[in-house]
C-alpha beads as a LAMMPS data file, in Angstrom:
LAMMPS data file: protein, C-alpha beads

252 atoms
251 bonds

1 atom types
1 bond types

-500.0 500.0 xlo xhi
-500.0 500.0 ylo yhi
-500.0 500.0 zlo zhi

Masses

1 110.0

Atoms # bond

1 1 1 402.698 -114.832 -291.572
2 1 1 403.149 -114.048 -295.272
3 1 1 400.729 -111.871 -297.204
4 1 1 399.541 -114.869 -299.231
5 1 1 398.931 -116.870 -296.072
6 1 1 396.958 -113.964 -294.622
7 1 1 394.827 -113.689 -297.761
8 1 1 394.069 -117.403 -297.944
9 1 1 393.449 -117.918 -294.225
10 1 1 389.981 -118.884 -292.965
11 1 1 390.316 -116.551 -289.971
12 1 1 387.409 -114.136 -289.678
13 1 1 385.617 -115.433 -292.772
14 1 1 382.301 -117.317 -293.027
15 1 1 382.522 -121.076 -292.641
16 1 1 383.152 -123.168 -295.734
17 1 1 380.764 -126.140 -295.661
18 1 1 381.770 -129.182 -297.679
19 1 1 379.488 -129.045 -300.714
20 1 1 379.570 -130.926 -304.039
21 1 1 381.968 -129.574 -306.660
22 1 1 379.175 -128.422 -308.963
23 1 1 377.913 -125.840 -306.463
24 1 1 381.300 -125.011 -304.900
25 1 1 383.924 -125.510 -307.632
26 1 1 386.515 -122.976 -306.445
27 1 1 389.499 -123.918 -304.274
28 1 1 389.190 -122.767 -300.672
29 1 1 392.146 -120.403 -301.134
30 1 1 390.509 -118.662 -304.099
31 1 1 387.250 -118.224 -302.193
32 1 1 389.091 -116.818 -299.187
33 1 1 391.054 -114.341 -301.295
34 1 1 387.873 -113.189 -303.000
35 1 1 386.049 -112.670 -299.706
36 1 1 389.020 -111.063 -297.962
37 1 1 389.466 -108.634 -300.864
38 1 1 385.729 -108.053 -301.199
39 1 1 386.136 -104.276 -301.066
40 1 1 388.520 -104.404 -304.021
41 1 1 386.194 -106.768 -305.872
42 1 1 383.289 -104.382 -305.263
43 1 1 385.294 -101.454 -306.635
44 1 1 386.307 -103.397 -309.749
45 1 1 382.704 -104.380 -310.391
46 1 1 381.497 -100.805 -309.997
47 1 1 384.064 -99.684 -312.569
48 1 1 382.861 -102.519 -314.807
49 1 1 379.278 -101.387 -314.309
50 1 1 380.144 -97.850 -315.394
51 1 1 382.011 -99.157 -318.449
52 1 1 379.118 -101.475 -319.268
53 1 1 376.572 -98.675 -319.302
54 1 1 378.933 -96.687 -321.542
55 1 1 379.262 -99.732 -323.842
56 1 1 375.486 -99.897 -324.246
57 1 1 375.221 -96.198 -324.994
58 1 1 375.180 -93.966 -321.906
59 1 1 377.772 -91.428 -323.062
60 1 1 378.492 -88.509 -320.749
61 1 1 381.867 -88.679 -322.510
62 1 1 382.964 -87.877 -325.149
63 1 1 381.023 -84.621 -325.144
64 1 1 380.687 -84.857 -328.926
65 1 1 378.347 -87.867 -328.531
66 1 1 374.653 -87.709 -327.667
67 1 1 374.094 -88.604 -324.015
68 1 1 372.133 -91.704 -325.109
69 1 1 373.455 -93.437 -328.204
70 1 1 374.353 -96.852 -329.658
71 1 1 371.979 -99.670 -328.623
72 1 1 370.124 -97.631 -326.015
73 1 1 369.658 -94.904 -328.608
74 1 1 367.717 -97.342 -330.793
75 1 1 365.625 -98.745 -327.924
76 1 1 362.364 -97.249 -326.592
77 1 1 363.131 -95.574 -323.232
78 1 1 360.495 -97.715 -321.512
79 1 1 362.653 -100.777 -322.237
80 1 1 366.082 -99.390 -321.349
81 1 1 366.123 -101.292 -318.055
82 1 1 366.228 -104.593 -319.980
83 1 1 369.155 -103.735 -322.273
84 1 1 372.386 -103.395 -320.202
85 1 1 372.345 -106.934 -318.802
86 1 1 376.029 -107.322 -317.926
87 1 1 376.465 -103.993 -316.100
88 1 1 373.322 -104.725 -314.096
89 1 1 374.810 -108.119 -313.194
90 1 1 378.101 -106.570 -312.052
91 1 1 376.098 -104.052 -310.027
92 1 1 374.256 -106.919 -308.321
93 1 1 377.479 -108.715 -307.325
94 1 1 378.997 -105.430 -306.125
95 1 1 375.921 -104.830 -303.974
96 1 1 375.902 -108.409 -302.657
97 1 1 379.528 -108.314 -301.519
98 1 1 379.322 -104.706 -300.368
99 1 1 376.261 -105.331 -298.208
100 1 1 377.921 -108.403 -296.715
101 1 1 381.002 -106.346 -295.806
102 1 1 378.712 -103.818 -294.128
103 1 1 376.978 -106.558 -292.139
104 1 1 373.712 -106.045 -294.033
105 1 1 373.646 -109.024 -296.391
106 1 1 370.449 -109.218 -298.453
107 1 1 369.206 -112.557 -299.775
108 1 1 367.341 -111.018 -302.715
109 1 1 370.471 -109.241 -303.882
110 1 1 372.525 -112.406 -303.339
111 1 1 370.205 -114.461 -305.542
112 1 1 370.082 -111.788 -308.250
113 1 1 373.875 -111.592 -308.117
114 1 1 374.341 -115.324 -308.588
115 1 1 371.907 -115.459 -311.496
116 1 1 373.587 -112.464 -313.122
117 1 1 377.130 -113.737 -312.682
118 1 1 376.284 -117.210 -313.963
119 1 1 374.057 -116.164 -316.830
120 1 1 375.944 -113.157 -318.198
121 1 1 379.312 -114.541 -317.197
122 1 1 378.746 -117.491 -319.539
123 1 1 376.275 -116.157 -322.133
124 1 1 378.620 -113.401 -323.289
125 1 1 381.605 -115.744 -323.848
126 1 1 379.197 -118.178 -325.544
127 1 1 378.097 -115.645 -328.152
128 1 1 381.591 -114.149 -328.461
129 1 1 382.903 -117.579 -329.426
130 1 1 379.870 -118.683 -331.454
131 1 1 380.025 -115.519 -333.570
132 1 1 383.738 -114.833 -333.234
133 1 1 384.230 -113.700 -336.836
134 1 1 381.606 -110.990 -336.504
135 1 1 382.705 -109.798 -333.077
136 1 1 386.416 -109.671 -333.961
137 1 1 385.585 -107.750 -337.137
138 1 1 383.654 -105.169 -335.100
139 1 1 386.031 -104.930 -332.109
140 1 1 389.808 -104.626 -331.711
141 1 1 391.321 -107.875 -330.454
142 1 1 392.183 -106.420 -327.000
143 1 1 388.539 -105.379 -326.501
144 1 1 387.303 -108.784 -327.668
145 1 1 389.617 -110.573 -325.219
146 1 1 388.718 -108.158 -322.418
147 1 1 385.013 -108.850 -322.910
148 1 1 385.641 -112.600 -323.017
149 1 1 387.773 -112.926 -319.891
150 1 1 386.080 -110.245 -317.781
151 1 1 382.770 -112.043 -318.214
152 1 1 384.300 -115.409 -317.338
153 1 1 385.593 -113.754 -314.155
154 1 1 381.987 -112.877 -313.302
155 1 1 381.194 -116.582 -313.217
156 1 1 384.001 -117.124 -310.712
157 1 1 382.629 -114.329 -308.510
158 1 1 379.233 -115.976 -308.390
159 1 1 380.680 -119.025 -306.655
160 1 1 381.789 -116.918 -303.694
161 1 1 378.203 -116.294 -302.734
162 1 1 377.332 -119.635 -301.120
163 1 1 379.657 -118.637 -298.261
164 1 1 377.514 -115.574 -297.450
165 1 1 374.061 -116.516 -298.806
166 1 1 371.274 -118.929 -297.912
167 1 1 369.329 -118.643 -301.203
168 1 1 365.823 -118.918 -299.697
169 1 1 363.109 -119.891 -302.160
170 1 1 361.500 -116.449 -302.055
171 1 1 364.765 -114.826 -303.164
172 1 1 365.315 -117.414 -305.889
173 1 1 361.772 -116.745 -307.126
174 1 1 362.531 -113.028 -307.464
175 1 1 365.777 -113.695 -309.326
176 1 1 364.093 -116.213 -311.630
177 1 1 361.252 -113.784 -312.316
178 1 1 363.681 -110.994 -313.218
179 1 1 365.932 -113.040 -315.474
180 1 1 363.012 -114.985 -316.929
181 1 1 361.318 -111.707 -317.826
182 1 1 364.582 -110.587 -319.402
183 1 1 364.568 -113.683 -321.608
184 1 1 360.984 -113.002 -322.676
185 1 1 361.574 -109.393 -323.742
186 1 1 365.072 -110.067 -325.079
187 1 1 364.050 -112.836 -327.471
188 1 1 360.329 -113.551 -327.675
189 1 1 357.928 -110.713 -326.810
190 1 1 359.743 -107.353 -326.839
191 1 1 356.675 -105.369 -325.600
192 1 1 358.034 -102.211 -327.269
193 1 1 360.363 -102.011 -330.246
194 1 1 362.207 -105.194 -331.207
195 1 1 363.811 -107.873 -328.973
196 1 1 366.235 -106.259 -326.546
197 1 1 369.188 -108.642 -326.202
198 1 1 372.733 -107.328 -326.618
199 1 1 373.407 -106.569 -330.264
200 1 1 374.894 -109.434 -332.256
201 1 1 376.954 -109.303 -335.463
202 1 1 374.752 -108.593 -338.480
203 1 1 372.135 -106.551 -336.633
204 1 1 371.417 -103.059 -337.965
205 1 1 369.199 -100.210 -336.822
206 1 1 365.784 -100.126 -338.502
207 1 1 364.975 -97.245 -340.843
208 1 1 362.528 -95.934 -338.237
209 1 1 365.423 -95.398 -335.827
210 1 1 363.752 -97.578 -333.184
211 1 1 364.620 -101.269 -333.008
212 1 1 367.077 -103.533 -334.764
213 1 1 367.029 -106.369 -337.260
214 1 1 367.327 -109.881 -335.811
215 1 1 368.841 -112.204 -338.415
216 1 1 368.333 -115.954 -338.134
217 1 1 369.871 -118.242 -336.862
218 1 1 371.927 -115.803 -334.758
219 1 1 368.865 -114.746 -332.792
220 1 1 367.778 -118.307 -332.054
221 1 1 371.272 -119.414 -330.998
222 1 1 371.626 -116.484 -328.597
223 1 1 368.137 -117.162 -327.215
224 1 1 368.895 -120.835 -326.620
225 1 1 372.022 -119.956 -324.667
226 1 1 370.164 -117.445 -322.498
227 1 1 367.283 -119.774 -321.648
228 1 1 369.582 -122.691 -320.808
229 1 1 371.635 -120.479 -318.498
230 1 1 368.553 -119.139 -316.715
231 1 1 367.411 -122.716 -316.098
232 1 1 370.818 -123.886 -314.893
233 1 1 371.167 -120.861 -312.595
234 1 1 367.864 -121.850 -311.002
235 1 1 369.073 -125.409 -310.522
236 1 1 372.392 -124.317 -309.028
237 1 1 370.993 -121.926 -306.418
238 1 1 368.309 -124.394 -305.327
239 1 1 370.841 -127.238 -305.271
240 1 1 373.138 -125.061 -303.173
241 1 1 370.377 -124.465 -300.641
242 1 1 369.485 -128.158 -300.496
243 1 1 373.114 -129.138 -299.949
244 1 1 373.580 -126.470 -297.267
245 1 1 370.598 -127.955 -295.426
246 1 1 371.901 -131.506 -295.871
247 1 1 375.285 -130.708 -294.311
248 1 1 373.653 -128.841 -291.434
249 1 1 374.788 -125.359 -292.445
250 1 1 371.137 -124.249 -292.684
251 1 1 367.833 -125.281 -291.202
252 1 1 365.304 -126.578 -293.705

Bonds

1 1 1 2
2 1 2 3
3 1 3 4
4 1 4 5
5 1 5 6
6 1 6 7
7 1 7 8
8 1 8 9
9 1 9 10
10 1 10 11
11 1 11 12
12 1 12 13
13 1 13 14
14 1 14 15
15 1 15 16
16 1 16 17
17 1 17 18
18 1 18 19
19 1 19 20
20 1 20 21
21 1 21 22
22 1 22 23
23 1 23 24
24 1 24 25
25 1 25 26
26 1 26 27
27 1 27 28
28 1 28 29
29 1 29 30
30 1 30 31
31 1 31 32
32 1 32 33
33 1 33 34
34 1 34 35
35 1 35 36
36 1 36 37
37 1 37 38
38 1 38 39
39 1 39 40
40 1 40 41
41 1 41 42
42 1 42 43
43 1 43 44
44 1 44 45
45 1 45 46
46 1 46 47
47 1 47 48
48 1 48 49
49 1 49 50
50 1 50 51
51 1 51 52
52 1 52 53
53 1 53 54
54 1 54 55
55 1 55 56
56 1 56 57
57 1 57 58
58 1 58 59
59 1 59 60
60 1 60 61
61 1 61 62
62 1 62 63
63 1 63 64
64 1 64 65
65 1 65 66
66 1 66 67
67 1 67 68
68 1 68 69
69 1 69 70
70 1 70 71
71 1 71 72
72 1 72 73
73 1 73 74
74 1 74 75
75 1 75 76
76 1 76 77
77 1 77 78
78 1 78 79
79 1 79 80
80 1 80 81
81 1 81 82
82 1 82 83
83 1 83 84
84 1 84 85
85 1 85 86
86 1 86 87
87 1 87 88
88 1 88 89
89 1 89 90
90 1 90 91
91 1 91 92
92 1 92 93
93 1 93 94
94 1 94 95
95 1 95 96
96 1 96 97
97 1 97 98
98 1 98 99
99 1 99 100
100 1 100 101
101 1 101 102
102 1 102 103
103 1 103 104
104 1 104 105
105 1 105 106
106 1 106 107
107 1 107 108
108 1 108 109
109 1 109 110
110 1 110 111
111 1 111 112
112 1 112 113
113 1 113 114
114 1 114 115
115 1 115 116
116 1 116 117
117 1 117 118
118 1 118 119
119 1 119 120
120 1 120 121
121 1 121 122
122 1 122 123
123 1 123 124
124 1 124 125
125 1 125 126
126 1 126 127
127 1 127 128
128 1 128 129
129 1 129 130
130 1 130 131
131 1 131 132
132 1 132 133
133 1 133 134
134 1 134 135
135 1 135 136
136 1 136 137
137 1 137 138
138 1 138 139
139 1 139 140
140 1 140 141
141 1 141 142
142 1 142 143
143 1 143 144
144 1 144 145
145 1 145 146
146 1 146 147
147 1 147 148
148 1 148 149
149 1 149 150
150 1 150 151
151 1 151 152
152 1 152 153
153 1 153 154
154 1 154 155
155 1 155 156
156 1 156 157
157 1 157 158
158 1 158 159
159 1 159 160
160 1 160 161
161 1 161 162
162 1 162 163
163 1 163 164
164 1 164 165
165 1 165 166
166 1 166 167
167 1 167 168
168 1 168 169
169 1 169 170
170 1 170 171
171 1 171 172
172 1 172 173
173 1 173 174
174 1 174 175
175 1 175 176
176 1 176 177
177 1 177 178
178 1 178 179
179 1 179 180
180 1 180 181
181 1 181 182
182 1 182 183
183 1 183 184
184 1 184 185
185 1 185 186
186 1 186 187
187 1 187 188
188 1 188 189
189 1 189 190
190 1 190 191
191 1 191 192
192 1 192 193
193 1 193 194
194 1 194 195
195 1 195 196
196 1 196 197
197 1 197 198
198 1 198 199
199 1 199 200
200 1 200 201
201 1 201 202
202 1 202 203
203 1 203 204
204 1 204 205
205 1 205 206
206 1 206 207
207 1 207 208
208 1 208 209
209 1 209 210
210 1 210 211
211 1 211 212
212 1 212 213
213 1 213 214
214 1 214 215
215 1 215 216
216 1 216 217
217 1 217 218
218 1 218 219
219 1 219 220
220 1 220 221
221 1 221 222
222 1 222 223
223 1 223 224
224 1 224 225
225 1 225 226
226 1 226 227
227 1 227 228
228 1 228 229
229 1 229 230
230 1 230 231
231 1 231 232
232 1 232 233
233 1 233 234
234 1 234 235
235 1 235 236
236 1 236 237
237 1 237 238
238 1 238 239
239 1 239 240
240 1 240 241
241 1 241 242
242 1 242 243
243 1 243 244
244 1 244 245
245 1 245 246
246 1 246 247
247 1 247 248
248 1 248 249
249 1 249 250
250 1 250 251
251 1 251 252
């Protein structure tokens, strides 16, 4: 059997129930490759997580930089957990697939991973395209394209999860609470400092050194995208569970 046939085979993988396209849009072969190469996918996501934390300002290298700089350097430490959204999302999907490979799949991690992959996988390309002039002025074109396509790939990863997850309501509630809270502090009530979403073009550090400006309508456009994606993530995971029950893959 050829290598491609081995990679796309169903042998030894979780069943693939027949679900509607909107909750299972990937071809069977793509799903099978992703699950069969889960260890590689985990490693890639862990590298992406490390890069993401560096991008937000955790700088063990270069040694000439402060350890905490860039956006994290202008954010109160109590709110750091809410800033690096994309690397946290790639960490969630790495954990979800890694735990599954180890035979210890965790429904809370699975739900958090789907929310993260869907929300950040689409929100980042949304703002990159909506504010393309500003982002391309601030980033070399290869970096801009890397950010665009690597985040779209996160969305693809999220649609592997229905093969290994059940998305129970309790797990969906935890994921919704986490990403809903992120929306609140990112755009509406920052608690400490200023709203904590990823920096957009036109934002500058305040004279106090803590917090950033939030020019309009950039802030509102980014907020709208985030809220819509949190809502649609909730719909998709609950719809996935309902459809799994309907086809007999799960008990209600």
